[in-house]
Every structure is written in structure tokens, then in C-alpha cells.
Backbone as CSV, one residue per row, in Angstrom:
resi,resn,N_x,N_y,N_z,CA_x,CA_y,CA_z,C_x,C_y,C_z
1,MET,75.640,-5.542,75.573,75.976,-5.085,74.367,77.390,-4.478,74.488
2,LYS,78.455,-4.336,73.381,80.098,-3.081,73.200,79.244,-2.107,72.853
3,GLU,79.823,-0.927,73.654,79.874,0.129,72.981,79.582,0.470,71.943
4,LYS,79.073,1.479,70.692,78.487,1.722,69.680,78.885,3.324,69.670
5,VAL,80.011,3.708,69.095,79.682,4.982,68.517,79.918,5.537,67.120
6,ARG,78.775,6.271,66.278,78.812,6.328,65.153,78.011,7.534,64.597
7,HIS,78.113,8.103,63.598,77.778,9.193,63.136,76.274,8.795,62.357
8,PHE,75.490,9.171,62.481,74.006,9.107,62.058,73.954,8.875,60.373
9,SER,75.203,9.665,59.999,74.437,9.429,58.240,75.292,8.204,57.996
10,GLU,76.187,7.282,58.975,76.344,5.720,58.425,75.459,4.663,58.986
11,VAL,73.974,4.985,59.145,72.948,4.100,59.739,71.646,4.517,57.975
12,VAL,71.627,3.605,57.380,70.665,3.596,56.316,69.302,4.124,56.860
13,GLU,68.999,4.763,56.143,67.718,5.933,56.231,66.296,4.837,55.313
14,ASN,65.320,4.383,55.784,64.552,4.176,55.141,62.906,4.619,55.166
15,PRO,62.306,4.476,53.860,60.963,5.303,54.304,60.434,4.178,54.903
16,VAL,59.112,5.104,55.931,58.243,4.902,56.783,57.045,4.319,55.892
17,GLU,56.927,3.040,56.302,56.155,2.003,55.450,54.819,1.851,55.888
18,MET,54.432,2.056,56.954,53.250,2.308,57.431,51.954,2.827,56.468
19,GLU,50.802,1.998,56.688,49.702,3.108,56.370,49.608,4.282,56.433
20,GLY,49.769,5.742,55.716,49.171,6.586,56.385,50.122,7.456,56.813
21,ALA,51.417,6.926,56.673,52.434,7.779,56.473,52.489,8.169,54.909
22,ALA,53.310,9.451,54.998,53.812,9.813,53.593,54.846,11.359,54.185
23,GLY,56.198,10.844,53.446,57.346,11.675,53.343,58.283,11.683,54.994
24,ALA,57.565,10.439,54.718,58.704,10.124,56.501,59.391,8.814,56.226
25,TYR,60.397,9.006,57.073,61.868,8.201,57.240,62.315,8.306,58.102
26,ILE,62.584,6.627,58.472,63.412,6.439,59.693,64.985,5.673,59.643
27,ARG,65.713,5.784,60.304,67.122,5.463,60.797,67.239,4.705,61.986
28,TRP,67.077,3.569,62.158,67.490,3.165,63.683,69.029,2.953,63.790
29,LEU,69.086,4.063,64.912,70.234,4.566,65.214,70.809,3.046,66.440
30,LEU,69.945,2.744,66.954,70.298,1.808,68.167,69.065,0.783,68.214
31,GLY,68.919,0.048,67.206,67.924,-0.901,67.520,67.926,-2.890,67.259
32,PRO,67.006,-3.125,66.653,66.952,-4.659,67.354,68.168,-5.526,66.873
33,SER,69.096,-4.860,65.929,70.149,-5.937,65.459,71.369,-5.498,66.624
34,ASP,71.569,-4.307,67.569,72.187,-4.128,67.889,72.387,-4.752,69.407
35,ASP,71.227,-5.655,69.760,71.695,-6.174,71.093,71.619,-5.101,72.444
36,VAL,70.239,-4.006,72.191,70.438,-2.943,73.577,69.609,-3.182,74.269
37,PRO,69.665,-3.543,75.614,68.706,-4.162,76.676,67.360,-3.201,76.803
38,ASN,67.569,-1.996,76.929,66.376,-1.194,77.192,65.860,-0.458,76.378
39,PHE,66.534,0.390,75.979,65.673,1.122,74.965,66.197,1.683,73.146
40,PHE,65.277,1.454,72.244,65.762,1.379,70.831,65.707,3.203,70.848
41,LEU,66.826,3.747,69.890,66.866,4.837,69.405,66.789,5.374,67.885
42,ARG,65.693,5.961,67.504,65.239,5.940,66.359,65.365,7.554,65.978
43,MET,65.660,8.068,64.705,66.017,9.500,63.986,64.788,9.242,62.987
44,PHE,63.992,9.903,62.874,63.214,10.402,61.879,63.352,11.509,61.514
45,ARG,62.907,11.521,59.682,63.392,12.545,58.682,61.653,12.604,58.390
46,LEU,60.858,13.860,58.383,60.052,14.444,57.694,59.960,15.424,56.845
47,GLU,60.046,15.047,55.240,59.870,15.882,54.490,58.806,17.054,54.291
48,GLN,58.771,18.128,53.347,57.977,19.122,53.741,56.420,18.843,53.753
49,ASP,55.671,18.929,54.325,54.197,18.201,54.367,54.196,16.667,54.704
50,GLY,55.483,16.312,55.126,55.253,14.483,55.713,54.926,14.372,56.643
51,ARG,54.361,13.422,57.008,53.433,12.503,58.388,53.937,11.286,58.266
52,THR,53.872,11.163,59.702,53.847,9.744,60.441,52.480,9.144,60.417
53,PRO,52.019,7.633,59.997,50.688,7.228,60.411,49.988,7.851,61.215
54,TYR,48.346,8.057,61.446,47.951,8.528,62.897,47.491,7.046,62.923
55,HIS,47.692,6.450,64.689,48.477,4.976,65.197,48.506,4.930,66.259
56,SER,48.473,4.001,67.097,48.680,3.314,68.279,49.296,2.180,68.640
57,HIS,50.404,2.334,69.763,50.859,0.910,69.922,50.980,0.773,71.529
58,PRO,51.153,-0.382,71.873,51.299,-0.316,73.536,52.331,-0.108,74.044
59,TYR,53.152,0.809,73.907,54.479,1.419,74.601,54.600,2.598,74.055
60,GLU,55.426,3.086,75.030,55.730,4.732,75.376,56.783,4.905,74.131
61,HIS,56.404,6.564,73.705,57.600,6.962,72.986,58.249,8.463,74.121
62,GLU,59.332,8.330,73.385,60.163,9.695,74.226,60.961,10.175,72.980
63,VAL,60.666,11.779,72.728,60.789,12.466,71.444,61.999,13.461,71.536
64,TYR,62.487,14.333,70.917,62.908,15.172,70.804,63.241,16.110,69.508
65,ILE,62.892,17.126,69.449,62.735,17.615,68.217,64.524,18.350,68.012
66,LEU,64.921,17.779,66.666,66.093,18.688,66.227,65.941,19.452,65.020
67,ASP,65.278,19.298,64.715,65.308,20.641,63.298,63.493,20.419,62.537
68,GLY,63.586,21.644,62.401,62.218,21.926,61.491,61.210,22.092,62.639
69,LYS,59.625,21.999,61.993,58.716,22.633,62.846,57.596,21.735,62.178
70,GLY,56.814,21.308,63.692,55.235,20.706,63.299,54.638,20.854,64.065
71,ILE,53.776,19.191,64.132,53.129,19.597,65.142,53.082,18.156,65.390
72,LEU,52.254,17.627,66.698,52.520,16.607,67.209,50.804,16.226,68.198
73,ARG,50.042,15.361,67.087,48.669,15.343,67.322,48.655,13.888,68.195
74,ILE,47.999,14.107,69.531,47.442,12.808,70.646,46.016,12.844,70.847
75,GLY,45.538,11.975,70.221,44.047,11.916,70.534,43.688,13.411,69.625
76,GLU,42.911,13.816,70.647,42.104,14.998,69.936,42.374,16.497,69.868
77,ARG,44.458,16.396,70.455,45.173,17.562,70.655,46.170,17.760,70.063
78,GLU,46.301,18.859,69.967,47.728,19.306,69.068,48.775,20.301,69.666
79,TYR,50.128,19.793,69.435,51.235,20.815,70.036,51.616,20.705,68.846
80,PRO,52.726,22.435,69.166,53.078,22.430,68.081,54.545,22.355,68.744
81,LEU,55.296,21.864,67.848,56.539,21.365,67.907,57.781,22.532,66.800
82,LYS,59.039,22.590,67.436,60.317,23.047,66.878,61.587,22.485,67.790
83,PRO,62.487,23.286,67.276,63.737,22.569,67.969,63.962,23.031,68.974
84,GLY,64.782,21.837,69.845,64.103,21.557,71.327,63.460,21.659,72.546
85,TYR,62.023,21.138,71.445,60.605,21.020,72.047,61.087,18.898,72.434
86,PHE,60.592,18.967,73.108,60.363,17.382,73.719,58.792,16.603,73.616
87,ALA,58.510,15.525,74.072,57.558,15.170,74.307,57.513,13.779,74.804
88,TYR,56.518,13.105,75.706,55.794,11.823,75.976,54.998,11.801,75.375
89,VAL,54.766,10.443,74.928,53.654,9.579,73.809,53.528,8.689,74.677
90,PRO,51.996,8.544,75.746,51.703,7.711,76.309,51.725,6.283,75.291
91,PRO,51.504,5.159,76.177,51.189,3.814,75.826,50.000,3.958,75.053
92,ASP,49.417,3.582,73.924,48.142,3.154,73.557,47.103,4.420,73.254
93,GLU,47.779,5.536,73.196,47.310,6.939,72.524,47.603,7.055,71.298
94,ASN,46.363,7.163,70.355,46.435,7.552,68.654,47.486,8.847,69.092
95,HIS,48.390,8.667,67.907,49.083,10.318,67.802,49.664,9.882,66.233
96,GLN,50.630,11.260,66.126,51.057,11.669,64.687,51.668,12.796,64.334
97,PHE,53.179,12.761,64.211,53.913,13.829,63.556,53.593,14.391,61.952
98,VAL,53.334,15.839,62.272,53.341,16.212,60.716,54.488,17.213,60.642
99,ASN,54.694,17.614,59.734,55.390,18.631,59.577,55.205,19.578,58.742
100,THR,54.798,20.776,59.801,54.263,22.229,58.909,54.912,22.792,58.189
101,GLY,56.700,22.669,58.432,57.342,24.067,58.048,57.552,23.785,56.584
102,LYS,58.490,24.642,56.336,59.187,24.470,55.146,60.743,23.931,54.595
103,VAL,61.230,23.243,55.803,62.218,22.230,55.619,61.859,20.604,56.457
104,ASP,62.640,20.168,56.062,63.018,18.646,56.762,62.260,18.802,58.535
105,MET,61.998,17.951,58.472,62.051,18.372,59.992,62.464,16.654,60.878
106,PHE,63.490,17.009,62.176,64.426,15.827,62.286,63.680,16.131,63.655
107,PHE,63.480,14.776,64.057,63.391,13.943,65.033,63.934,12.621,66.263
108,LEU,64.501,12.563,67.343,64.978,11.676,67.977,63.571,11.364,68.345
109,CYS,63.480,9.762,68.641,62.162,9.298,69.489,62.738,7.649,69.907
110,VAL,62.728,7.445,70.938,63.458,6.501,71.882,61.763,5.585,72.269
111,ILE,62.180,4.191,72.012,60.706,3.556,72.795,61.568,2.041,73.356
112,PRO,60.910,1.438,73.723,61.731,0.462,74.693,61.479,-0.630,73.873
113,THR,62.527,-0.885,74.540,62.949,-2.519,73.302,61.649,-4.058,73.854
114,LYS,61.042,-3.839,75.174,60.112,-4.981,75.634,58.787,-4.360,75.714
């Protein structure tokens, strides 16, 4: 892939359409159409009381919280999140992000391409 430099606002934001999601939106900053070799970069926005579905998949996540506050559920554990926090979600672990604040929560999420 050739280099790419853009502002996030130039990337279309779409609702997360998985069952169990509410008030959750995603921007594929670097995604399948970019032909990146190793990692996809996504930005999520959770509205007040928004959440991703409680789900699992066979790949890991690396996450960095940009704004807002919430919790990350991994299995039976809950971790508080606020700007500057980061998290690793192992493959095949049930997990969910929930906005517990009064403003939208934004986070970056990196996943492998394969």
C-alpha cells in the first residue's frame, strides 16, 4: 500500500449493525479497501448509554480510549475506561464496550488483517 494521510472526519461513520449493539458507530480508518498488510485501524463512537455487542471472535484487539468514559467487559471482569487508557482483548474472549458517561465515548481499535 502507498502511504495514506487523512483526517478521521473524511472517513464515513457507519452504525455497528451487530445484534446487541446500541448507539455504536465505526469508522474504518485503515480497512480492507486500503490493502494494508498487517493491521486494520478503526475508530468507534459510543453515544451516551451506547454499547458494542457482547461477543467474541478469533482475533485480538488493541484499544486506546480517546474521549469519554465507560467500561470494558471481558468475560466476568469489568475494567473502567477513560481517556489515555488502553486495553488488550485476547482472541476468543467475550467482550463489550459500554459508555457510562454523559458525552460520546471515542476509542481506537486495532485488529489483525488475517
